[in-house]
C-alpha positions in Angstrom: 0.1 -0.2 -0.1 1.7 3.6 -1.0 2.2 5.8 2.0 4.5 8.4 0.3 2.6 11.8 -0.8 2.2 11.3 -5.0 4.2 13.9 -6.9 0.8 15.0 -8.7 -0.7 16.4 -5.4 -2.4 19.4 -6.6 -4.1 17.2 -9.7 -5.4 14.5 -7.0 -6.7 17.2 -4.7 -8.3 19.2 -7.7 -9.8 15.9 -8.8 -11.5 15.1 -5.2 -12.7 18.7 -5.3 -14.4 18.3 -8.5 -15.8 14.8 -7.6 -17.3 16.3 -4.5 -18.8 19.3 -6.4 -20.5 16.5 -9.0 -21.9 14.4 -6.1 -23.5 17.5 -4.4 -24.9 18.6 -7.7 -26.2 15.0 -7.9 -27.7 15.2 -4.5 -29.1 18.6 -5.3 -31.1 16.8 -8.6 -32.1 14.2 -6.2 -33.4 16.4 -3.5 -35.5 17.9 -6.7 -37.2 14.6 -7.1 -37.9 13.8 -3.6 -41.5 15.5 -3.7 -42.4 13.5 -6.6 -41.1 9.7 -6.0 -40.3 7.4 -3.4 -36.8 7.5 -1.9 -36.4 3.6 -3.0 -37.3 4.2 -6.5 -34.9 7.3 -6.6 -32.2 5.2 -5.1 -32.9 2.2 -7.6 -33.1 4.5 -10.8 -30.0 6.3 -9.7 -27.9 2.9 -9.7 -29.7 1.5 -12.8 -28.8 4.3 -14.7 -25.3 4.4 -13.1 -24.9 0.7 -14.4 -25.0 1.9 -17.9 -22.0 4.1 -17.4 -20.2 1.8 -15.1 -20.7 -1.4 -17.9 -19.5 1.1 -20.5 -16.3 2.0 -18.4 -15.6 -1.7 -17.6 -16.1 -2.5 -21.3 -13.7 0.0 -22.4 -10.9 -0.9 -19.8 -11.7 -4.6 -19.7 -10.8 -5.1 -16.0 -11.2 -8.9 -16.2 -13.2 -11.1 -14.1 -13.3 -10.5 -10.2 -11.8 -12.8 -7.6 -14.4 -14.3 -5.0 -12.8 -12.5 -2.5 -13.3 -9.3 -4.5 -17.0 -10.4 -5.3 -17.6 -11.0 -1.3 -16.1 -7.6 -0.4 -17.8 -5.4 -3.0 -21.0 -7.5 -2.3 -20.9 -6.3 1.2 -20.1 -3.0 0.1 -23.0 -2.8 -1.8 -25.3 -3.5 0.9 -23.7 -0.5 2.9 -24.0 1.7 0.0 -27.9 1.1 -0.1 -28.2 1.9 3.5 -26.2 4.8 3.2 -27.5 5.9 -0.2 -31.4 5.7 0.9 -30.8 7.5 4.3 -29.0 10.3 2.8 -31.7 10.6 0.1 -34.4 10.5 2.6 -32.8 13.3 4.5 -32.4 15.5 1.5 -36.4 15.6 1.2 -36.7 16.6 4.6 -33.7 19.0 5.4 -32.0 21.8 3.1 -29.1 20.8 1.3 -26.4 22.7 3.0 -28.0 21.4 6.4 -27.9 17.9 5.4 -24.5 18.2 4.3 -23.2 20.1 7.4 -24.5 17.3 9.5 -22.9 14.6 7.4 -19.4 16.1 8.2 -20.0 14.4 11.6 -19.0 11.2 10.0 -15.3 11.1 10.6 -16.2 11.9 14.3 -18.3 8.7 14.4 -15.6 6.8 12.6 -13.3 7.5 15.7 -15.9 6.8 18.0 -16.7 3.4 16.5 -12.9 2.7 16.6 -13.2 2.9 20.6 -16.5 1.0 20.7 -15.9 -1.8 18.3 -11.9 -2.2 17.9 -11.0 -1.1 21.6 -9.1 2.0 20.3 -7.8 4.3 23.2 -10.2 6.7 24.2 -8.7 10.3 24.9 -9.7 13.8 25.8 -9.2 14.9 22.1 -12.1 12.7 20.9 -14.4 13.2 23.7 -14.2 16.8 22.9 -14.7 16.2 19.3 -17.7 14.1 19.8 -19.2 16.6 22.1 -18.5 19.4 19.6 -19.7 17.6 16.9 -23.1 16.5 18.2 -23.5 20.2 19.8 -22.9 21.3 16.2 -25.4 19.0 14.7 -28.0 20.1 17.6 -27.3 23.8 16.6 -28.5 23.1 13.1 -31.1 21.0 13.9 -32.5 23.8 16.6 -32.2 26.6 13.7 -34.5 24.4 11.4 -36.8 24.0 14.4 -36.9 27.9 14.9 -37.4 28.7 11.4 -40.2 25.8 10.9 -41.6 25.2 14.2 -41.7 22.0 15.6 -41.5 19.8 12.5 -40.9 15.8 13.0 -39.3 16.0 9.8 -36.5 17.8 10.8 -35.7 15.3 13.2 -36.1 12.3 10.9 -33.9 13.9 8.7 -31.2 14.8 10.9 -31.3 11.0 12.3 -31.3 9.7 8.6 -28.1 11.8 8.0 -26.6 10.3 11.1 -27.2 6.9 10.0 -25.8 7.6 6.7 -22.7 9.2 7.9 -21.8 5.9 9.9 -22.4 4.1 6.6 -20.2 6.6 4.6 -17.4 6.2 7.3 -17.2 2.5 6.7 -17.7 2.6 3.0 -14.9 5.2 2.5 -12.7 2.5 4.7 -13.9 -0.4 2.6 -13.3 1.9 -0.6 -9.6 2.7 0.5 -8.8 -1.0 1.2 -10.1 -2.1 -2.4 -9.1 0.8 -4.4 -5.3 -0.5 -4.0 -6.4 -4.0 -4.8 -9.0 -4.1 -7.5 -9.3 -2.4 -10.9 -11.2 0.9 -10.5 -13.8 -0.3 -13.2 -14.8 -3.3 -11.2 -15.2 -1.2 -7.9 -17.4 1.1 -10.1 -19.4 -1.8 -11.7 -20.0 -3.5 -8.2 -21.3 -0.2 -6.4 -23.7 0.1 -9.2 -24.6 -3.3 -10.0 -25.1 -4.4 -6.4 -27.4 -1.7 -5.2 -29.6 -1.6 -8.3 -30.0 -5.6 -7.8 -30.8 -5.2 -4.0 -33.4 -2.6 -4.7 -35.0 -4.2 -7.6 -37.7 -6.0 -6.0 -38.5 -3.5 -3.0 -38.8 -0.7 -5.9 -41.6 -2.5 -7.4 -43.7 -1.9 -4.2 -43.4 1.7 -4.5 -43.1 2.4 -8.4 -44.2 5.5 -9.8 -43.9 5.7 -13.7 -41.4 8.7 -14.0 -42.4 11.7 -16.1 -40.8 12.1 -19.4 -39.3 15.3 -18.2 -37.8 13.4 -15.1 -36.1 10.7 -16.9 -33.3 12.7 -18.1 -32.6 14.1 -14.6 -32.7 10.3 -13.4 -29.9 9.6 -16.5 -27.7 12.6 -15.5 -27.9 11.5 -11.6 -26.8 8.0 -12.6 -24.4 9.4 -15.0 -22.7 11.9 -12.5 -22.5 9.5 -9.9 -20.5 6.9 -11.9 -18.2 9.9 -13.0 -17.6 11.3 -9.7 -17.3 8.0 -7.8 -14.7 7.0 -10.4 -12.7 10.2 -9.8 -12.8 9.5 -5.9 -11.9 6.1 -6.1 -9.0 6.9 -8.4 -7.9 9.7 -5.6 -8.3 7.3 -2.9 -6.0 4.9 -4.6 -3.5 7.6 -4.7 -3.8 9.1 -1.1 -4.7 7.8 2.3 -8.3 8.4 3.3 -7.1 10.5 6.1 -5.5 12.7 4.1 -8.1 13.2 1.8 -10.9 13.9 4.4 -10.6 17.6 4.7 -11.2 17.9 1.0 -14.8 17.0 1.9 -15.4 20.3 3.7 -15.5 21.9 0.4 -18.7 20.0 -0.1 -20.3 22.7 2.0 -19.2 25.4 -0.3 -20.9 23.2 -3.1 -24.0 22.9 -1.0 -24.5 26.4 -0.5 -24.0 27.3 -4.0 -26.5 24.6 -5.3 -29.0 25.2 -2.6 -29.1 28.9 -3.4 -29.2 28.4 -7.0 -31.6 25.3 -7.4 -34.2 26.0 -4.0 -33.4 29.7 -2.9 -32.0 28.3 0.4 -29.8 30.4 2.4 -27.8 29.0 5.1 -28.7 30.2 8.8 -26.1 31.4 11.2 -27.1 28.2 13.3 -26.0 26.3 10.2 -22.4 28.1 10.0 -21.9 27.7 13.7 -23.0 24.3 13.9 -21.0 23.2 11.0 -17.7 25.0 12.4 -18.2 23.0 15.7 -18.4 19.8 13.4 -15.5 20.7 11.3 -13.3 21.6 14.4 -14.3 18.6 15.9 -13.2 16.1 12.8 -9.9 18.0 12.8 -9.3 16.9 16.4 -9.9 13.5 15.8 -7.6 13.8 12.7 -4.8 14.9 15.2 -5.0 11.7 16.9 
């Protein structure tokens, strides 16, 4: 596994920043679809259309047949991806885009906490402060939404869904980093679209609503953007350790504010800014460990 910083550092970081921007655009487009379609159907179509691009990429690069180990590992990732995606897409229908992204920044803090609870890693004062800061920041963001819209159960459900998604995302990034140095990127991208599409194919039938013609291009664009962005991220994680690229995720909030304003006329509140600052500080403290 490479440990040295690549010479093309600026290119790799730029690649990750652009990829995060594309994923935020994808989230914004999904948010625009949540009033008309069930989250299961949205998630299925996102990966079904993404499968077309992933298959084309695999056909062009010819990565070969996966090993049994790669199949099992990426199959497990597919289950985790379904859980992470459906949770976050559900939250997008309940929260402003920037707020959902800001709460999701608690993911690295939760990863460090899981390391203590599951792997018996050392608990020190930095982690305690980081966890407290992260959750206070999340409560500030949620409280800001309650103040703006009154006592709305949807806000609490949305925040809970983001927290669940953040846990899944943390585990997924770790697994991606592990396999990105062992499997061809085309295989990884193919698995993370094929697996979720197969898993959701049957549940989708129970909630299916025939998409409007003008929405079909949105679903196609969402799937295509997802494949392109995750291919770029997989390439970046194959070059850098996950911890070194983690701070790049903070630029997602900038993208979230931009797309939230342009597409939904959402303006982040002071509570969102303050809560996000606490979460980011907490994340940085966990990285210093």
